[in-house]
C-alpha positions, 0 to 999 in steps of 0.5 A: 539863361539870361544873356546880354545882347551882342555889342555892335561897337568895335566892329570893323566895317569896310566901306570900300566896294573895290576888291584887292588886286591880288597876286596874279595882277602883280605877277603879270606886271612883273612879267610885262616889265621883264618883257619890256626890258628885253624889247627896249634899249633904255630904261628911264625911272622917274617919280612925280607928285601931283601930276595932272592928267593933261601933263601926263597926256602930253608926256605920253604923246611925246613918247608914243613909241615908248612904254610907260609903266606906273607901279609901286616901287616894290613891284619894280624892284622885284622885276629888276632884281634887288641884288646882283643875285636876283637881277633880271639882267646885268646891272639892273639892281642899280635901278631898283634902289 
């Protein structure tokens, strides 16, 4: 039985050393967002591009008594609710658009 050596081409090699965040971290973020909805009166949603650390630090200092979450849109949509049937509180599905 004369076999050819196994090809080393076309192998997917992952160079990253990080691990996936997993479902538990995402569900903890959803739970934390929902707890903050009960705790705070107002919700502000904003987006940014290329915000530098010094600018973001100033924002955090100005809004010290607030809670700022940075997360993916889909996780925030799940926490708020995507429709009237799924929303956590009244009219929160409007924020998740």
